[in-house]
KOLBA-190329 format. One line per 8 residues: for each residue x, y, z of N, C-alpha, C. Coordinates in pm, 1 decimal, padded with zeros to 6 digits. Each point is the difference from the previous one (the first is absolute). Example, Ala and Ser with C-alpha at 12.3 -4.5 7.8 and 13.67 -1.06 7.14 Angstrom:
# KOLBA-190329
01319.0 -00569.0 00780.0 -00089.0 00119.0 00000.0 00090.0 00120.0 00000.0 | -00035.0 00105.0 -00072.0 00082.0 00119.0 00006.0 -00077.0 00109.0 00073.0
//
This chain:
# KOLBA-190329
-03977.9 03901.4 13214.5 00155.3 00095.3 -00010.4 00087.5 -00034.9 00062.0 | 00138.3 00041.3 -00050.1 00105.8 -00064.9 00057.8 00001.7 00102.5 00099.5 | 00085.0 -00076.2 00125.4 00036.8 00081.9 00109.3 00117.9 00028.2 -00008.5 | -00029.2 00142.8 00074.5 00104.7 00120.6 -00012.4 00115.1 -00041.3 00093.6 | 00087.2 00036.9 -00046.3 00157.5 -00047.4 00077.9 00051.6 00121.5 00074.9 | 00062.9 -00031.9 00131.0 00091.3 00089.5 00098.9 00113.4 -00036.6 -00021.0 | 00121.0 00071.9 -00030.8 00169.2 -00025.0 -00041.8 00049.0 00097.3 00078.5 | 00071.1 -00043.2 00078.7 00132.8 00056.2 00059.8 00113.1 00013.5 -00096.8
00035.1 00139.6 -00001.8 00139.2 -00008.5 -00073.6 00092.1 00033.4 00044.8 | 00172.8 -00097.6 -00020.8 00077.7 00009.7 00053.3 00137.8 00067.0 -00073.6 | 00015.5 00166.8 00044.0 00073.4 00043.3 -00075.0 00166.7 -00049.3 -00008.7 | 00077.2 -00023.1 -00010.6 00154.3 -00061.3 -00016.0 00120.0 00042.5 00025.1 | 00070.7 00062.8 00086.2 00119.0 00083.6 -00019.3 00088.0 -00066.8 00067.0 | 00124.8 -00044.0 -00071.6 00102.0 -00039.9 00125.4 -00020.7 -00095.1 00082.6 | -00143.9 -00087.8 -00044.3 -00047.6 -00117.0 00049.4 -00077.0 00015.2 00111.8 | -00075.8 00129.0 00045.7 -00059.9 00064.5 00077.3 -00113.4 00023.2 -00064.3
-00131.7 00017.9 00045.2 -00086.5 00050.7 -00040.1 -00029.8 00157.1 00032.9 | -00039.3 00085.0 -00093.7 00010.3 00112.1 00022.3 -00136.8 00072.5 -00042.9 | -00072.7 00155.2 00020.5 -00024.4 00071.0 -00033.1 -00000.7 00144.1 -00010.9 | -00059.4 00071.5 -00092.7 00030.2 00110.6 -00055.4 -00133.1 00083.5 -00000.6 | 00035.2 00114.8 -00088.6 -00111.7 00084.6 -00022.3 00006.3 00040.8 -00122.0 | -00099.0 00004.6 -00126.4 00050.2 -00012.3 -00146.4 00118.3 -00041.7 -00013.1 | 00064.4 -00114.8 00004.8 00095.8 -00061.5 00018.2 00141.8 00027.9 00042.9 | -00059.2 00152.2 00102.0 00156.1 00007.9 00037.9 -00002.4 -00005.6 00117.6
00116.2 00068.3 00130.7 00011.8 -00009.4 00108.0 -00024.0 -00147.8 00064.3 | 00044.2 -00132.7 -00014.4 -00006.3 -00114.4 00045.7 00007.5 00031.6 00095.3 | -00052.4 -00076.6 00107.7 00017.2 -00037.3 00163.3 -00015.8 -00153.9 -00020.9 | 00055.1 -00074.3 00094.8 00019.3 -00135.4 00037.9 -00151.9 -00036.3 00087.9 | -00042.6 -00132.6 -00078.6 -00134.8 -00058.8 00062.2 -00004.8 -00139.4 00027.0 | 00143.7 -00067.6 00012.9 -00029.3 -00114.0 00066.3 00096.4 -00101.2 -00115.3 | 00034.0 -00129.5 00082.5 00079.1 -00107.2 -00081.0 -00136.2 -00077.7 -00051.2 | 00033.8 00000.3 -00153.8 -00086.8 -00041.4 -00087.6 -00060.8 -00153.3 -00013.1
00084.3 -00060.7 00093.0 -00048.6 -00134.3 00037.4 -00073.8 -00005.3 00095.2 | -00021.3 00049.2 00115.5 -00113.8 -00015.1 00100.8 -00127.5 00094.1 -00055.3 | 00023.2 00099.1 -00053.7 -00111.1 00080.1 -00042.2 -00070.4 -00090.4 -00096.6 | 00075.5 -00070.3 -00075.4 -00106.2 -00096.0 -00117.7 -00032.8 -00103.1 00059.5 | 00056.3 -00109.5 00126.8 -00064.8 -00066.4 00082.3 -00141.1 00069.4 00074.3 | 00046.6 00098.2 00021.8 -00173.0 00094.0 00086.2 -00078.4 00027.3 -00074.8 | 00050.0 00012.7 -00130.2 -00129.4 00055.2 -00106.6 -00055.1 -00144.1 00000.6 | 00016.5 -00129.5 -00023.5 00002.0 -00101.3 -00042.8 -00127.5 -00049.5 00092.8
00059.7 00011.4 00125.7 -00092.1 -00001.2 00137.3 -00107.8 00043.7 -00006.7 | 00017.6 00118.5 -00027.8 -00099.5 00144.6 00009.7 -00121.8 -00033.9 -00068.9 | 00015.0 -00073.1 -00104.9 -00145.0 -00065.5 -00107.0 00088.2 00102.7 -00132.9 | 00090.4 00073.3 -00034.1 00027.7 00040.4 -00098.5 -00034.7 -00057.6 -00157.5 | -00027.8 00020.1 -00051.3 -00064.7 -00065.1 -00167.4 00094.0 -00029.4 -00062.9 | 00130.9 00067.1 -00000.3 00127.3 -00015.9 -00093.6 00089.1 00090.5 00062.7 | 00149.2 -00011.1 -00051.4 00128.9 00099.6 00047.4 00044.3 00024.4 -00108.3 | -00002.8 00148.4 -00005.9 00111.1 00070.3 -00109.5 00118.4 00033.3 00037.5
00132.9 -00034.1 -00029.7 00154.4 00013.1 00030.1 00048.9 00083.4 -00151.0 | 00009.8 00133.1 00041.2 00099.0 00045.5 -00085.9 00140.0 00049.2 00055.0 | 00078.6 -00005.8 -00094.2 00149.7 -00021.7 00034.5 00013.9 00159.6 -00086.5 | -00000.7 00144.2 00055.5 -00050.4 00103.4 -00038.8 00113.4 00011.8 -00087.6 | 00116.3 -00003.8 00070.2 00117.3 00096.7 -00061.2 00119.1 -00128.5 -00104.6 | -00046.4 -00122.7 00007.2 00025.5 -00085.8 -00100.3 00045.8 00049.3 -00137.8 | -00060.1 00058.9 -00048.6 -00024.8 00056.6 -00114.6 00117.9 00117.2 -00062.2 | -00012.9 00112.3 00096.2 00098.9 00097.8 00026.3 00130.5 -00046.1 00052.0
-00018.1 -00070.3 00064.4 00145.2 -00058.5 00027.1 00060.5 -00119.2 -00084.2 | -00079.4 -00021.8 -00125.9 00039.2 -00083.9 -00080.4 00021.0 -00153.3 00031.7 | -00069.9 -00048.4 00074.5 00004.5 -00120.1 00076.0 -00092.6 -00110.1 -00009.7 | -00021.8 -00107.0 00074.7 -00122.1 -00098.1 -00049.7 -00061.8 00007.0 00162.2 | -00120.9 -00018.3 00000.9 -00074.5 -00024.7 00078.8 00093.5 -00109.7 00127.2 | -00066.7 00023.7 00082.1 00071.8 -00068.3 00152.9 -00034.3 -00143.6 00005.6 | 00023.0 -00086.6 -00097.1 -00023.7 -00164.7 00034.7 -00029.1 -00089.7 00091.4 | 00124.7 00052.6 00084.9 -00042.5 -00099.1 00092.6 -00055.9 00072.9 00124.8
-00032.9 00142.2 -00004.6 -00103.6 00032.5 00097.0 -00159.2 -00034.4 -00019.2 | 00006.2 00029.1 -00141.0 -00126.6 -00108.1 -00033.3 -00034.3 -00124.9 00000.2 | 00087.3 -00086.9 00012.3 00020.6 -00122.4 00037.0 -00047.8 -00011.3 00150.8 | 00056.9 00098.9 00065.6 -00039.5 00000.4 00157.9 -00135.4 00052.3 00019.8 | -00059.7 00080.8 -00050.4 -00095.2 00033.1 00018.3 -00150.5 -00147.6 -00046.7 | 00056.1 -00024.8 -00104.6 -00094.4 -00102.0 -00069.3 -00059.6 -00122.3 00127.3 | 00121.8 -00001.1 00017.8 00061.1 -00140.7 00135.6 -00130.6 00032.4 00115.0 | -00033.9 00146.8 -00004.2 -00071.8 00023.9 00127.9 -00156.9 00058.0 -00029.5
-00065.8 00000.3 -00094.8 -00087.0 00013.9 -00034.3 -00095.9 -00097.6 -00076.0 | -00119.5 00002.1 00008.5 -00102.3 -00078.5 -00094.5 -00070.9 00079.0 -00084.0 | -00003.3 00107.6 -00045.5 -00070.1 00051.3 -00042.0 00032.6 00066.7 -00199.7 | -00042.1 00012.7 -00077.1 00094.9 00044.8 -00133.6 00070.1 00135.8 00034.7 | 00133.4 -00024.3 -00099.9 00110.2 00081.0 00058.1 00037.7 00060.7 -00153.1 | 00006.5 00129.4 00004.1 00044.5 00059.9 -00130.0 00129.8 00090.8 -00000.7 | 00125.8 -00008.4 -00044.8 00106.6 00044.1 -00001.6 00016.5 00105.1 -00118.6 | 00085.6 00082.4 00016.1 00059.1 00080.5 -00091.1 00146.3 00109.2 00047.5
00043.7 00063.9 -00129.8 00077.6 00070.1 00061.3 00160.3 -00027.5 -00112.4 | -00004.7 00027.7 -00081.1 00146.1 -00005.0 -00102.7 00000.2 -00122.9 -00075.3 | -00132.2 -00063.5 -00033.7 -00038.1 -00126.4 -00049.5 00000.9 00058.4 -00157.1 | 00096.7 -00068.7 -00065.0 00044.2 00032.4 -00153.8 -00028.8 -00100.5 -00103.9 | 00024.2 -00125.3 00037.3 -00008.4 -00137.8 -00060.5 -00103.9 -00097.3 -00004.9 | -00047.8 -00066.8 -00059.8 -00046.6 -00112.3 -00018.8 00030.8 -00124.6 00120.9 | 00129.6 -00020.7 -00023.6 00101.6 -00055.9 00103.6 -00043.4 00051.7 00126.2 | -00020.2 00108.5 00049.5 00026.3 00066.1 00130.0 -00125.2 -00040.8 00063.5
-00110.6 00023.6 -00109.9 -00140.4 -00007.6 00098.5 -00016.5 -00149.0 -00006.6 | 00043.9 -00080.6 -00061.2 00029.1 -00174.7 00057.3 00051.1 -00018.4 00081.6 | 00092.4 00063.0 00030.5 00106.8 -00045.8 00145.6 -00112.2 00027.9 00139.6 | -00008.3 00153.3 -00036.8 -00111.5 00025.0 00124.9 -00135.9 -00074.5 00004.4 | -00054.2 -00025.2 -00091.9 -00123.5 -00105.9 -00026.6 00051.2 -00121.1 00094.7 | 00123.1 -00056.4 -00040.1 00070.7 -00126.8 00080.2 00034.0 00057.3 00109.4 | 00037.3 00088.3 00019.7 00017.0 00065.6 00163.7 -00128.7 00013.3 00116.2 | -00088.0 00001.1 -00058.2 -00157.9 -00022.8 00088.4 -00063.0 00118.6 -00007.1
00007.5 00106.3 -00134.5 -00084.3 00088.6 -00046.4 -00113.4 -00074.3 -00094.8 | -00135.6 00082.9 00078.4 -00099.9 -00066.6 -00095.2 00011.1 00094.3 -00184.7 | 00020.4 00124.9 00043.8 00004.9 00092.1 -00118.2 00092.3 00074.3 00031.4 | 00016.1 00083.1 -00163.7 00108.9 00064.0 00023.7 -00029.7 00174.1 -00047.5 | 00049.1 00078.6 00057.4 -00043.7 00160.6 -00058.6 00146.1 00061.6 -00068.8 | -00095.5 00033.4 -00115.8 00127.7 00045.9 -00077.2 -00049.9 00149.9 -00032.9 | 00110.9 00071.7 -00014.4 -00018.4 00142.3 -00042.8 00085.2 00097.8 -00068.4 | 00099.3 -00011.6 00037.1 00127.9 00089.3 -00101.3 00021.3 -00092.1 -00080.9
00022.1 -00089.8 00008.1 00035.0 -00135.7 -00147.3 -00101.7 00018.5 -00071.3 | -00133.5 00008.6 00022.8 -00099.2 -00038.5 -00138.6 -00043.7 00149.7 -00066.1 | 00031.2 00095.0 00090.8 00034.9 00113.0 -00069.8 00080.9 00003.8 -00124.3 | 00104.5 -00041.1 00015.1 00136.4 -00005.2 -00091.9 -00010.7 -00097.4 -00075.8 | -00075.1 -00115.6 00030.8 00008.4 -00119.3 -00088.0 -00153.8 -00023.6 00012.3 | -00107.1 00021.6 -00068.2 -00091.5 -00056.3 00076.8 -00088.3 -00113.4 -00085.0 | 00103.5 -00108.4 -00081.2 00014.7 -00096.1 -00064.9 00024.8 -00098.6 00144.1 | 00060.3 00035.8 00105.2 00006.1 -00065.3 00143.6 -00128.6 -00060.5 00015.2
-00097.8 00089.0 00033.0 -00145.6 -00029.6 00050.5 -00030.5 -00124.9 -00084.9 | 00001.9 -00013.8 -00133.5 -00066.6 -00074.3 -00080.2 00104.1 -00153.1 00015.0 | 00097.3 -00013.8 00028.3 00108.9 -00086.7 -00009.1 -00047.3 -00056.8 00152.3 | 00010.0 00061.0 00086.2 -00039.5 -00005.2 00107.1 -00156.6 -00068.2 00027.1 | -00046.2 00027.7 -00032.2 -00149.8 -00030.1 00003.2 -00060.3 -00118.9 -00078.9 | 00113.4 -00032.0 -00113.9 -00009.3 -00098.9 -00053.8 00095.2 -00144.3 00073.0 | 00113.1 00019.1 00082.4 00023.5 -00069.0 00050.2 -00043.6 -00036.5 00138.5 | -00039.5 00077.3 00043.0 -00044.6 -00056.0 00168.7 -00127.4 00059.9 00007.0
-00128.7 00047.9 -00126.6 -00126.1 00023.2 00036.3 -00050.2 00146.5 00034.5 | -00102.4 00059.1 -00000.9 -00013.6 00143.2 00015.0 -00001.1 00019.5 00149.7 | -00033.5 -00107.7 00029.8 -00062.3 00002.5 00156.2 00138.1 -00008.2 00097.4 | 00111.1 00058.1 -00087.3 00109.6 -00014.0 00123.7 00094.1 00098.9 -00052.4 | -00071.5 00092.1 -00105.9 00044.6 00117.8 -00009.5 -00076.3 00130.4 00023.4 | 00075.1 00060.3 00053.3 -00065.3 00164.4 00099.6 00079.3 00105.9 -00078.2 | -00086.4 00061.4 -00073.7 00097.6 00151.1 -00040.9 -00050.1 00111.4 00066.4 | 00169.9 00061.0 00099.7 -00044.9 00088.7 00034.5 00003.7 00117.3 -00051.0
-00082.4 00083.6 00028.3 00023.2 00176.5 -00050.4 -00033.5 00093.1 00123.9 | 00126.5 00055.6 -00024.4 00052.2 00149.8 00109.8 -00099.6 00121.4 -00091.6 | -00124.2 00037.1 00043.7 -00028.0 00144.8 -00106.6 -00001.0 00106.4 00095.2 | 00055.3 00099.7 -00057.8 -00012.4 00120.6 00018.4 -00104.5 00092.9 -00060.9 | -00105.5 00103.3 00087.2 -00048.4 00104.2 -00086.9 00076.6 00076.0 -00053.4 | -00063.4 00004.7 -00153.6 00068.1 00096.7 -00108.0 -00059.2 00128.8 -00055.6 | -00063.4 00043.5 00056.9 -00105.4 00117.2 -00043.3 -00111.5 -00079.0 -00010.7 | -00094.5 -00044.5 -00081.7 -00104.4 -00072.4 -00033.2 00005.8 -00146.4 -00013.3
00116.7 -00046.3 00001.8 00032.2 -00122.7 -00019.9 00115.3 -00069.6 00099.7 | 00036.3 -00124.1 -00005.8 00093.2 -00091.4 00093.5 00125.0 -00017.6 -00096.0 | 00129.5 00030.1 00082.2 00116.6 -00029.5 -00065.6 00061.5 -00132.3 00018.8 | 00072.6 -00137.3 -00022.1 00025.7 -00075.8 00011.3 00158.0 00031.1 00066.0 | 00023.9 -00040.3 00093.8 00129.5 00010.6 00083.6 00079.0 -00136.2 00042.3 | 00123.1 00008.5 -00057.7 00071.4 -00135.8 00082.7 00110.3 00003.4 00069.4 | 00085.4 -00062.8 -00015.8 00111.9 00011.1 00111.7 -00012.1 00041.3 00126.9 | -00102.3 -00090.0 00079.3 -00046.5 00052.1 00146.1 -00051.7 00112.4 00008.4
-00049.0 00076.1 -00132.4 -00085.9 00118.8 00006.1 00072.5 00125.6 -00039.9 | 00174.7 -00036.4 -00067.5 00078.2 00090.7 00004.1 -00016.8 00072.4 -00143.9 | -00059.0 -00077.2 -00094.5 00023.6 00043.7 -00149.3 -00155.8 00006.9 -00068.9 | -00009.2 00125.8 -00077.7 -00152.8 00007.7 -00066.5 00037.9 -00095.4 -00105.3 | -00081.7 -00077.0 -00040.1 00017.7 -00039.2 -00118.5 -00062.4 00092.1 -00128.9 | -00113.9 00081.8 00059.7 -00060.3 00047.9 -00121.9 -00158.7 -00061.7 -00055.1 | 00038.1 -00144.0 00069.2 -00098.9 -00096.1 -00068.6 -00140.0 00073.4 00086.6 | -00127.5 -00044.6 -00063.0 -00108.4 00032.4 00061.3 -00059.5 -00111.3 00067.4
-00020.5 00022.0 00113.7 -00025.9 -00133.2 00095.0 -00122.3 -00107.7 -00068.8 | -00134.3 00120.1 -00016.7 -00072.8 -00092.3 -00084.2 -00009.0 -00085.7 -00091.2 | 00096.0 00066.3 -00105.9 00041.8 -00104.5 -00105.5 00079.3 -00085.0 -00000.5 | 00084.7 00021.0 00111.9 00088.6 -00136.0 00058.7 -00051.5 -00097.1 00058.6 | -00110.9 00051.4 00073.1 -00072.9 -00158.5 00096.4 -00053.7 -00048.2 -00129.6 | -00074.7 00040.5 -00091.4 -00054.8 -00041.9 -00075.8 00105.7 -00146.9 -00099.5 | 00088.9 00099.6 -00037.2 00103.7 -00062.8 -00109.9 00072.3 -00119.0 00122.8 | -00012.3 00009.0 00143.1 00065.4 -00142.1 00063.7 -00120.3 -00098.5 -00000.1
-00103.6 00017.1 00013.2 -00108.5 -00103.4 -00032.1 -00038.7 -00025.3 -00105.9 | 00025.9 00048.2 -00144.2 00012.7 -00026.2 -00081.7 00123.2 -00138.3 -00024.1 | 00076.6 00063.3 00075.2 00161.1 -00118.2 -00026.8 -00035.2 -00103.9 00077.4 | -00094.1 -00016.7 00090.4 -00023.1 -00110.9 00090.4 00045.2 00013.8 00160.9 | 00028.0 00099.1 00036.0 -00007.3 00026.2 00149.1 -00104.1 -00050.4 00079.6 | -00041.5 -00066.8 00085.8 -00090.5 -00071.1 00066.5 -00079.8 00095.3 00097.8 | 00083.9 00112.3 00025.7 -00059.9 00124.1 00099.2 00093.9 00090.0 -00016.1 | -00082.8 00089.8 00093.3 00088.8 00145.4 -00004.3 00050.7 00095.1 00106.2
00073.9 00021.6 00062.3 00033.4 00034.1 00130.6 00078.9 00174.9 -00015.8 | -00164.0 00039.5 00032.9 00021.4 00157.5 -00054.0 00005.2 00072.8 00128.8 | 00129.9 00068.8 00033.5 00057.4 00115.1 00091.0 -00053.1 00159.9 -00061.3 | -00047.4 00050.1 00109.8 -00030.5 00144.6 -00038.9 00163.9 00079.8 00084.5 | 00088.4 00038.4 -00065.4 00101.5 00047.9 00072.8 -00043.0 00096.2 00052.5 | -00069.8 00109.1 -00037.2 -00038.9 00123.3 00057.7 -00066.8 -00064.7 00154.2 | -00074.6 -00099.4 -00007.6 -00067.9 -00051.5 00143.3 00121.0 -00077.6 00070.7 | 00057.0 -00054.3 -00027.4 00079.4 -00154.8 00077.4 00058.6 00116.6 00114.0
-00033.7 -00094.4 00108.9 00058.7 00082.9 00117.0 -00063.8 00097.0 00076.9 | -00106.2 00069.6 -00063.2 -00085.1 00098.5 -00000.8 -00089.1 -00017.7 00130.8 | -00077.8 -00108.6 -00027.6 -00138.1 -00083.9 00090.5 -00083.3 00132.1 -00016.1 | 00000.8 00055.2 -00096.1 -00091.8 00075.8 -00044.1 -00129.8 -00072.9 -00106.4 | 00014.1 -00112.1 00031.8 -00101.7 -00067.6 -00115.0 00025.5 -00060.5 -00145.1 | -00028.3 -00122.3 -00047.4 00060.6 -00019.3 -00159.3 -00076.1 00093.8 -00056.6 | 00077.5 00010.5 -00149.7 -00030.7 00106.0 -00127.6 -00136.0 -00072.8 -00055.0 | -00125.2 00015.8 00056.4 -00109.1 -00015.3 -00058.0 -00020.4 -00013.5 -00122.7
00035.7 00159.4 -00077.8 -00006.8 00011.7 -00142.5 00104.5 -00099.2 -00092.6 | 00060.3 -00035.6 00035.5 00113.1 -00065.8 -00084.7 -00038.5 -00123.8 00019.9 | -00006.0 -00066.8 00097.0 -00076.6 -00152.0 00044.0 -00102.9 00005.3 -00100.1 | -00103.7 00086.8 00003.1 -00140.2 -00004.2 -00093.2 00044.9 -00025.9 -00118.9 | 00061.0 00109.9 -00080.7 00066.3 00016.2 -00139.4 00023.7 -00156.7 -00009.6 | 00112.5 -00056.6 00057.7 00086.2 -00111.1 -00047.7 -00078.0 -00127.4 00016.9 | -00117.2 00028.5 00069.0 -00090.3 -00158.2 -00003.0 -00140.2 00018.8 -00087.8 | 00013.7 00132.0 -00053.3 -00090.3 00030.0 -00139.7 00083.5 -00043.7 -00113.4
00121.8 -00041.3 -00025.3 00037.3 -00055.0 -00087.8 00076.7 -00087.1 -00017.2 | 00062.8 -00088.4 00124.1 00066.7 -00121.9 -00004.1 -00107.7 -00100.9 00057.9 | -00014.9 -00128.4 -00018.0 -00073.8 -00145.0 00063.0 00046.1 -00027.6 00070.5 | 00162.2 -00003.1 00054.3 00082.5 -00082.0 00074.2 -00032.4 00078.9 00119.7 | 00042.1 -00102.1 00131.0 -00060.3 00083.9 00144.8 00119.2 00124.1 00010.3 | -00022.5 00051.4 00091.6 00067.6 00096.9 00006.6 00038.7 00052.7 00143.0 | 00108.1 -00007.4 00092.6 00061.2 00024.9 00146.9 00009.0 00179.4 -00030.7 | -00053.2 00037.4 00086.8 -00021.3 00141.0 00045.8 00125.2 -00005.5 00117.2
00076.6 00105.3 -00033.8 00122.3 00040.6 00088.0 00037.6 00094.1 00010.6 | 00013.4 00104.7 00118.6 00065.2 00132.8 00009.1 -00106.3 00035.0 00030.8 | -00039.9 00071.6 00156.6 -00032.0 00060.1 00066.5 -00086.9 -00044.6 00094.3 | 00000.4 -00174.8 00022.4 -00108.3 00018.9 00117.9 00039.2 00019.1 00159.1 | -00072.7 00058.8 00052.1 -00025.9 00083.6 00104.0 -00082.1 -00057.2 00123.6 | -00107.6 -00047.6 -00051.7 -00131.0 -00022.4 00104.4 -00056.1 -00121.6 -00069.9 | -00120.6 -00055.0 00053.7 -00041.4 -00109.3 -00032.9 -00090.5 00064.2 -00152.6 | -00065.9 00112.5 00028.1 -00095.5 00052.8 -00107.0 00062.2 00011.9 -00110.5
00165.3 00052.8 00018.3 00012.8 -00013.1 -00114.9 00007.3 -00129.4 -00096.1 | 00069.8 -00155.6 00062.4 -00020.3 -00079.1 -00041.3 -00145.8 -00069.5 -00062.4 | -00087.2 00070.0 00075.5 -00166.8 -00011.5 -00037.5 -00017.8 00079.6 -00120.4 | 00066.8 00096.1 -00006.5 -00048.5 00108.1 -00121.2 00074.9 -00061.3 -00102.8 | 00108.5 -00078.4 -00017.7 00039.6 -00050.6 -00094.2 -00042.1 -00057.5 -00083.8 | -00044.1 -00122.0 00089.0 -00111.8 -00133.0 -00036.3 -00134.0 00080.4 -00063.9 | -00092.4 00085.5 00100.9 -00061.8 00015.1 -00060.2 -00053.7 00098.3 -00068.4 | 00083.4 00131.9 -00055.8 00028.6 00127.2 -00026.4 00073.0 -00086.6 -00174.2
00073.3 -00047.5 00032.2 00114.6 -00013.7 -00133.0 00009.3 -00158.4 -00037.4 | -00069.0 -00093.6 00071.0 00007.5 -00101.3 -00042.1 00128.0 -00074.9 00003.3 | 00067.2 00038.6 00066.9 00134.3 -00056.6 00053.0 -00014.0 -00170.9 00026.0 | 00095.5 -00084.7 -00037.3 -00039.3 -00121.8 00030.0 00059.8 -00076.0 00150.6 | 00119.3 00085.3 00027.8 00131.4 00013.6 00073.4 -00018.1 00104.1 00033.1 | 00042.4 00062.0 00173.0 00039.5 00083.6 00063.6 00150.2 -00051.3 00076.8 | 00118.7 00089.0 -00076.4 00119.1 -00037.6 00076.4 00023.4 00100.3 00092.5 | 00086.5 00023.6 00084.1 00043.3 00069.5 00072.2 00126.1 -00038.2 00097.3
00062.0 00084.1 00044.2 00122.9 -00025.9 00103.1 00032.8 00086.2 00126.6 | -00009.3 00089.3 00027.9 00043.3 00076.5 00108.6 -00138.9 -00044.5 00152.2 | -00140.2 00022.5 -00082.2 -00096.9 -00032.6 00105.0 00022.7 -00122.2 00060.9 | 00046.2 -00111.3 -00098.0 00012.4 -00113.1 00075.8 00119.1 -00055.8 00097.5 | 00129.5 00088.1 -00076.0 00124.6 -00055.0 00069.9 -00004.0 00083.9 00129.3 | -00082.7 00104.7 00021.8 00022.7 00084.1 00124.1 -00124.1 -00023.1 00066.3 | -00061.6 -00092.3 -00043.2 -00141.0 -00066.0 00083.1 -00113.6 00112.7 00028.7 | -00023.9 00092.5 -00121.5 -00069.3 00091.6 00048.7 -00134.9 -00064.9 -00050.4
-00007.4 -00098.2 -00087.3 -00109.3 -00053.7 -00027.2 -00012.0 -00114.4 -00019.6 | -00073.9 -00110.9 00091.6 00007.4 -00124.5 -00041.9 -00070.6 -00086.9 -00077.0 | 00061.6 -00118.5 -00071.4 -00019.1 -00034.7 -00137.5 -00167.2 -00057.0 00057.3 | 00001.1 -00068.0 00077.0 -00134.9 -00034.3 00059.4 -00142.3 00079.5 00017.7 | 00056.8 00120.2 00082.2 -00075.2 00134.5 -00011.0 -00041.9 00013.0 -00207.1 | 00117.2 00058.6 -00017.3 -00033.1 00031.7 -00133.5 -00119.4 -00089.3 -00061.4 | 00035.5 -00112.3 -00020.9 -00081.1 -00098.1 -00049.7 -00140.9 -00036.8 00057.4 | -00034.6 00031.7 00116.4 -00108.3 00014.5 00073.3 -00066.0 00112.6 -00059.3
00070.2 00138.8 -00019.4 -00086.4 00086.2 00017.3 -00063.7 00052.7 -00184.1 | 00124.6 -00096.4 -00043.0 -00037.1 -00002.9 -00166.8 -00127.9 -00100.5 -00037.6 | -00003.0 -00109.8 00084.3 -00124.3 -00107.8 -00019.6 -00099.0 00070.2 00067.7 | -00014.1 00107.7 00110.7 -00122.7 00074.9 00009.8 -00050.1 00095.8 -00082.5 | 00083.6 00036.6 -00077.3 -00046.0 00111.5 -00131.6 -00009.7 -00084.8 -00097.8 | -00050.7 -00148.0 -00005.0 -00039.5 -00048.9 -00107.9 00099.9 -00038.6 -00074.9 | 00127.2 00005.2 00015.6 00124.1 -00066.8 -00111.6 00030.7 -00156.3 00064.3 | -00011.8 -00096.8 -00082.3 00030.4 -00119.2 00010.8 00135.4 -00020.9 -00014.2
00056.5 -00033.5 00116.3 00136.3 -00035.6 00052.3 00031.8 -00133.5 00066.2 | 00123.1 -00041.1 -00002.3 00018.2 -00144.6 00043.0 -00001.7 00022.0 00132.5 | -00056.8 -00138.9 00073.6 00020.4 00048.5 00147.8 00117.9 -00027.7 00080.4 | 00052.5 00059.2 00088.8 00107.8 -00037.9 00063.1 00040.9 -00121.1 00060.6
//
């Protein structure tokens, strides 16, 4: 069995790490370079950097900040936000990113997944999906959670797998920042339909939430922000308790 991953997420706005609830009410959570260094030292398996207002502000991801972070860490590093072309993906990979996370751009141009996967390998392409419940289904949202595309999230995730994405970063907008637990129902449904790894995002508040995402919904990784940023849960403690519950994780 593949080891399950613990992934802190740096949501970046104006060069600072921020965190909100349901994609709103953002508050400052610290310097992203310092946080990245800390997570690398504390035993995180990977790091995700999302420039959350890049698409809305119609600008590119902060390449210089990506370079600074990449110099400070020795773990795989995923970067997302406002990435629209194969050339931009190449620039970020050359700047130190190991993977890129694509969201709004692939909804508008699904061929970008195919082209990027062919150019850099599926392992470098993460399809980020921001999903919000709509009666008995979930819709895909883009532009930092501000625009409902009307797309069915489960159908879209099957599509991104077919087009060559190597991984899905699935954020439940209903759970984001609430610390009420991951959306187990959504994760279960997705994992019954796709064969690529799914990262659970949105709702982490306790160690048990992370254990449940893996044990009940077969998540390949759990991603969290505020519980790590504000030291509510230490990565080493989370890994130990996950291991004690029978989940295989990489040692710290």
